[in-house]
N, C-alpha and C positions, 0 to 999 in steps of 0.2 A: 504494500500500500504506500502511496506517496506521503511524504512528510512535507508540510508546507511551512513557510517561514513564520517566525513568531513576530507579532507586532511589539512595539515598544511597551515597556511596563506601563500599565494603566493604573487607575485609581484603585485603592484597596478598600473594600467594604467588608467589614467583619473579619479582617485580617486573614485572608485566604490566598494560598498560592497553589496552583494546579501544575503538576508535572505530568506531561504526556510525551509520547514519542516525538522527538524533535526539539525538546526543550521544556522550559517552564515559563510561566507568566503569572504575574499578580492579576487576579480576577477583577474585572471592573465592578462586579456587584454580585453578592451572594447572600444566602441566609441559611443557617443551620436549623434543622428541625428533626431532632431525634437521630435515627440512623440514616437520615437523608440530608443532603445539602442541595439547595436550589442555587443554580448559577444562571446568570443572565448575561449573554453577550450583548451589551447595550447597543453596539453598532451592527448587530445582526450578522449576516453572512460575510461582511467585509472584515470580520475579526479573524486574525491569523490563528489564534489558539483554538477557535471553534473548528476550523478546517482540520487541525491536528487531532482534535478529539473525535471528529467524525471519522477520520481515517483509522484511529485506534482509540476506542472508548474506554480502555483500561487506564485509569488515572490514579495519581496519588495526590491527596490534598493535605496541605499543611494548614491546619486551623487550630483554634483554641483547643487545648487538650492533647495536641500531638499531630502526628502524621498518619493518615489513614489511606488505605487503598479502596478503590471503588470502581464502579462501572457507570459511565455517564450515558444518558440517553435524552433525546429531545422529548418534550412534553407534547404529545399529539392528542391525547384523550381530553375532551372538554372538561370533564369533572376533575381530572388531575390538574389541568391548567388552572382551573378556578381555585382549587385548594392551595396550589403553589402560589398563585398571585395573592391570595388572602394572607398567607404566612409571610410572604416576601414584602408586601407593601405595608403591612402593619408593624414591621420591625423598625422601631425608632429608638435609638440610644444616643448618647453623647456624640459618638462618632458620626452618626448620620447628620447631625447639625453641622459639623465641619464639612462633610461631604457635600451638603446642600450649598454651602458657601463657595465651593469650588465650581459648581455648575450653574448656580443662579445668583442673582443679586437680591438684596433685601434680607429681612430678618427671617430666619428659618422657624417655621412652626410645624407642629405635628402634621397638620393637614397638608401643608406645602411639601413636606418630605414624603408623605404617602403618595401625593400626586406625582412627584418626581419619580418615585419607584414604579408607580403604575405606568407612567409613560415609558420608562425603560423596559418594563416587562412586555407591554403591548407592541412596542416598535422593535424590540430586540428579539433574540432567540433564547427562550428559557430552556434550561436543561435540569434534570435531576440526577444526582449522583447517589446511587445506592451504595452506602458504605459497607465494607466487609469487616468482620472482626479479626 
């Protein structure tokens, strides 16, 4: 399978780094939810690491709590996408306030941050990584 180039390191959301065949990249946006991690390529198919993950879905994630292996897949089922979007968009912590300031002007509020995440989710390419123990 081909390995595509990695784009420059992007913004880190929730402190996650994905290692896939061809290199590693700081993920633009993600959210952890139990034994799953949701990842959104906010620039969609133009994202280099997304092409790598599509070519080889076996990834390693460095997130809070350590480094984990998993299998990434795109969210195609409508109910899975909705559950993922709900978990992803409602995640607001101190980090997201800083993240908001990198992308938007004005004072970050919970509703503005949720809207930013919703925009990324809808325009980007959401994936789920099923973590293995």
